[in-house]
N, C-alpha and C positions, 0 to 999 in steps of 0.2 A: 638241561634234562635232569629230572629228579625221580625219586621213588617214594611212594607213600608207605604208611605203616603196614599195609597188606601186601606190599611188594609190587604194586602196579606202577608202571612208569608214567610220567607226565612231563610235559615240556612247557616252558614259558617263552613266548616270543615277544621281545621288546620292540615296539614299533619304531622308537627313536632311541637307539643305543647310546649309552653314556659310559664314561670311564669312572668306575666307583672309587678309583684312587684319587681323582681330582674333582669330581662333581660335588658341589656344595651340599647336595641333599644326602650324600653318603658319608660325610665327614664326622658326624656325631653319632657314634654307636650307642645302643644297638639301633640300626635302621632297617625297616622292613617295608615291603609292599605286601598287602594281604588281599586275596580275592575270595569273597564269600560265595560258596557253591551250594546250590539247592539241588541235591542229587535225586531226591524223591519227589520233587515238584510240589511240596506241600506249602510253599510260601515262606519257609524258615530255612536259615543256613544249616547245612549238615557238615560240610568240610570247609577247610580254609587252605588255599594254596598260598605258600609263603615264599617270598624271595627276600633274603636279608644279607647283610654284609657286616663284617666285624670291624670296620674302620680302617683296615689295612689293605682294603681292596679285594678281599676274599669273599666270594659269593656263595650262597647256599640256597638250594631250592628244595622244599619239602612240602608234603601234604599232611595236614593235621586235622584231627576231629574238632568240630566247633563245640566249645565247652560253655560259652557265654549264652545263657538262655534268654537274655534280654532281647527283645525284638526292636530293631531300629524303627524310627518313626515311619508311619504309613506314608507311602509315596516317595520315600527317599531312594535315590538311585544307588546302585552299587558304587562303593567308594574306592578310590586309590588312596590308601593311607600309608604314610611313611613317617618315620621318626616319632619322637615323643609328643610334639604338638598334635599330630594327627590321632595318636592314640588317646590323647586328652579329649579331642573332639568327639571321637567315638564314644568315650565314656560319658561325656556330658549329654550326648543324644540319648544314650541308653538310660540314664537316670532321670531324664526329663528336664534337665537344666537348660532350657531353651535359650535363655539370655547368654549364658556362657558359650553354648554351642554356636550361637549366632556370631559372637565375637571371634571365636576360633575359626569358624568357617570364613569369615571376612578376612582374617589374616592369611588363610590359605589362598584366597583369591589374589593376594598380593604376589605370591610366588607363581600361581597358575591362573592368570586372568582369563584365559580362554578355555578353561576346563568346564565344559557344560554340566558335568555331573556335580562338581563342587558348587557351581552357580546355583543349581537346582536345590541342593541341600542348604546353601546359605540363604536362599530366598525363603524356603520353608521355615527354617529356624528363626529368621528375622520376623516373619509374620506370627509365628507361634509365640515369640517372646514379647511382641509389642501390640498386636491387635486386641487381645483381651483388655489391656489397660485403656486403650483407645475406646473400646466399646463401653467401658464403665463410665468414662467421662461423657461420652455421647448420650448415654441413657440418662445421665444425671443433668443433662442440658448444660453441661460445662463445656461449651464449644471452644472457648479459648484453651482450656486444658486439653481437649481432644486435638486441637491444632498443634499444641506443644508435643503431644505424644507422637504425632506423625512426623514432627521435625526430628525427633530422636530416631525414628525409623528411617528417615531420609538420609541420616548420616551413614547408615549401612549400605546405602545404594551407590555411594561414590565409586566403589569397585565392582558393583553388580548392576549392570543395566537391566537385567531381567526383573529387578525389584521395582524399578522406577514407575512403569505403567500401573503396577498394582497399587502403589502409593497414590497415584493419580486417581484411581477408582475410589479409594477410600476418601480422598479429599472431596471428590464429587458427591459421594454419599453424605459426608459430613455437612457440606454446603446445603444439600437438599433438606436435611433434618433441621439445620439452623433456620432456613427460610420457613419451614412449616411451623417451627416453634415461635418465631418472631411474629408470624401472621396470627397466631392464636389457635393453631390446629389445622388439620387438613381440610376442614369444611368451612374455615373462615373466609370472608370475602377477599377477593383480590383488590388490593388498594392501589389506585392510580397514583403515579409518582412515588410509589413505595415498593411494589412487588414485581411489576411487569418485566423490568430488565433482568432481574435475578431469575425469574421463572423462564423467560425466553432463553437465557444462557444455559440453564440446566437442561432444558428440553433439547436445545440444539446440539449440545454435546452428546447427549444420549442417542439422538437420531443419527449423529455422524459416527457410524460404526457400531450399531446396536449389538450385533453379534459378538464383536470383540469385547465389548463391555460385559456382556453376559458371561462369556467364557472366563474373563479375568476375575469377575466377582465370584463365579462358581468355584474357581480354583482357590480363592481365598477361603471360601466356606469349606472346601475339602481339607484344607490344612487346619483351620480353626472352626470346629463344629459349632461353637456358640455364636458364630457370625451368621449362621444360616437364617435364624429368625429375624434379626434386624434387617438383613438383606431383603427378605420377603416383604417385610413391612414397608421398606423404602420403595420397593416396586409398586406396592399398593398406592403409596402417596404419589408416586410418579404418574401412574395411570390417572389418578384424580386430577392432577395438575394438567395433564395433557387434555383431558376432557374439558376442564374449565377454560383452559387457554384458547381452545378452538373458538369459544364464544367471546370471552371477555377481553383477550388481548387485542382482537380486532376492533372491539367497541372502544377500547382505550385509545387506540391509535386514531380512530375517527374523531373522538372527542378532543384529543390533543391538537389535531389539525384544525378543528373548528375554533378552539381557543386562540391558536396562533393567528388564524385568519382574521378574527374579529378584533383582536388587539392591534394587529397591523393596520386594520381599517380605522382604528381609533373609535370603535363602537362596542365598548365592553358591555353596554346595556343589553345588547342582543344575546349575550351569553346567559342571561337569567333564564330565558326560555329553553335554551339548549341544555342547560344543566337539569332543568325540571323534566324535560322529555327523556333525557338519558336515565335519570333516576327511576322513572316509571317503567322504562323498557328493560332496564338491567338492574333489578333489585339486589343482585348479588355483587354489585360493583361497589367497593369501599372507597373511602377518601373523598366522597363528593361533599360532605359537610365542610371539610377544610377548604375545598374549592369555592363553595358558596360564601364562606366567611371572608376569604381573601378577595373574592370578586366584589362583595359589598364594600369592604374597606377601600379597595382600589377606586371604585366609582366615586365614593364620597371624597376621597383625597383629590382625585382628578377634578371633580366639580368645584371644590373649594379653591383649588389652585388657580383655576381659570377665572373664578370670581375675583380673586385678588383683593377683596375687601373684607375678607372674613378672618378675624383673629382666631377663629376656631381651628383654622388649618394647623397652627402650631400645636394645639392640643392633640389633634389627630396624628400628627407626625411623631409626637412623643410616645404615643401608644401603638404606633404601626408595627405589627409583627407578622409579616407575610411568611407563610410556611410552604407554599407550593411554587415550583420553579417559574412558571409563566408570569406570575404576579410579582415575584421577587425581581425578575428581569424587567417587567413593566415599570415597577417602582424605580429601579435604577435608571431606566430610560427617561422617566419624568424628571428625575434629579439632574441627569446629565444634560437635558434640554433646558435647564434653568427655569423649569416650570414650578419648582419648589424652592423654598428658602434653603440655603446651604446648611451644612451640619453645624457650623459655628453659630449661626443665627438660632438654630433649634436649641443648641446648648445654652445660649444666653437666655432664651425664653424659659428653659427648664430651670436655670438658676434663679431667675426672677420669681417663678412660680413657687419654688421650694422655699425661697426666702420669705415670701408672703405667708406660706403655710406655717412657718416657724415664728411668725410675728415680727419679722424684721422689715417693716413697711418701708423705711428709708432706703434700705438696700434693694428691695424689690422694685420700688418705683424708679430708682436711679437706673437700674438695669433695663427697665422698660423704656425709659427716656432715651437710653443709648440705642435700643432697637429702633425706636421711632426715627432716629437720625440716620439710620442705615439705608442701604439701597432697596431693601424689600418694602420699605414704607413710602415709596414714591407716590402712591395714591392716598396716603394718609389713612390707611386702613387699621393701623394699630391704635387702640384706645383702651379706656378703662370703664368699668361699670361701678358707679358709686351711688349709694342711696341718698335721697333728698331729705330724709327724716333726721339726719345728723349733720347740720350745716357746718359745724365747727370742724368735724373730720373731713368734710368735703373741701373746706378751705385749705386744710393741711395737705390734702392730696394735690390740690391745684398748685400749692407752693412747691411741692416736690416734683411735680410733673407739669411745668408751666405751659407746655404746648400740646400735650396729648388731648385728643378729643375725649369727652366724657359722656357716657350714656347714663342719664340720671332718672331712675324710676322713683315712684313714691309721692308724686304730686297728686293732690286730689283726695281720693278715698283713704289713702294711708296717712294723710295729715301733713305731708311736706309743704313747707311755705315757699311760695313762688319767689317773693322778694329776697328772702334769705338765700335761696338756692342760687339765683342769678348773681347776687352780690359775691357769693363765695366762689363760684365756679367760672363765670363767663369772663373772658378776656378777648380783646380784639383779634389776637392771633391764636386763640385757643377756643375752638368751637365746643358747644355743648348740645346734646340732644336730650330734651326733657320728655319723659314718657308719662302719659296719664291714660290709664286703661279703664278701670271700673267707673270712674267719675263720668266718663263719656259714654261708655257702652250702656250703662244703666241709668242714664239721665232721665229717661222716660219709661214708663211701664205699660203704656197702652198702645193704641194704633199710631200715636204720634212719636213713637220711640226714635224713628230716624231723624225727624225734625229736631227733637229734643237733644239727640246726640250731636247733631250739627251745631246747634246753638252752644252746647257745652264746649265743643272743640274750638269754636270761634272765640268764646269767652276766655278759654285757657290761653289761646294764642295771643289774645289782646293783653292779658295780664302779663305774659312773658315779655312782650314788646315794651310794655310800659315799665316793667322792672328794669329792662335793659337800658332804657333811656334815662333812668334816674341817676 
């Protein structure tokens, strides 16, 4: 029981009595509990009911006029403040030092983890101290910086479970804005194998408890007014995503199913028409160019691999860069099924090609000769192309690659000599393919061109046979 300055009696009822002589909270004088009273109901404190102790266990209850005209932050609950740390917290709140107030409130939770009013204040101060910096990073499209800002905020949630779901809402909003930015804006196309999973996850999270999300985000905006505009913009972006997702996510799933089906059937050619039809029906669907490019490369490699007589396959493998998941997986399947030369063979071919480009003919041809002796050349499909117009160089190539097949253009119109070519390149265990094009194709210019071409081809074959027998 106590008496105020006007002589009115008042009493303080302690719900959980403590002994001020032994309780840790009363051992460091001066220690006080203050109740702020709004007697005229104008929203501001008028009086303070005080219970304090002198450190020796003596209690005093008085009513004082409230002299501090600073208004505590909007929405903060009435506080139970005791001791010097609590007065520091009150002062930090009053002067707007939200970072310090958040730290002090967090410390208070260590002593009073179940105090709902301290939790509410700790939550408000933590948001006021950290959300503005997070917003600055987010608006600058510094999404990693925004993530780091939330990590700092999360440290304050260790003792405050009330803060954790609000951090989750900020993470969701940050992920939404990151996705919008990466796509190139809210009106950019939804890219297959790029955006659909992120969009679905964001929408599903929002739809799972929409009302709770709205209340939590509105609570943040009530504490941090500058959050209101970005929150409204995020909702606009969300509605646009929901609208687009209704059409395009379903189309993406159908296309993925078609791709998987045709690849499992080993009929990738059927996907050419599927992609064309999809592009015409859904012009707002992005990522189809990459799919078309991967499909073309996959079909070409697959066909060359099955031919197994095409040295071009090695060049294709050196430049193969699949960027979409189904064709990355399809390429790995071809390799695992031994339909493609192994990585070591491809590296050997690359080394031989690079050596040739650098003018190291001996090194290049030796590497190719090694490839020809390997398991991938069982059909004798690895060979070289060497022109007939330089028979001395042709002989040098045959010396360095004594068993590789040689394709030799340049006979006829280009002036290559048949006898010199056969002498330089042909060996009983080393075949040559001699090419003559223009001399045969243009052997005749009139109605008899077919007969003239036939005679020229027969004559060329005869000359080659004769040279071989010499």
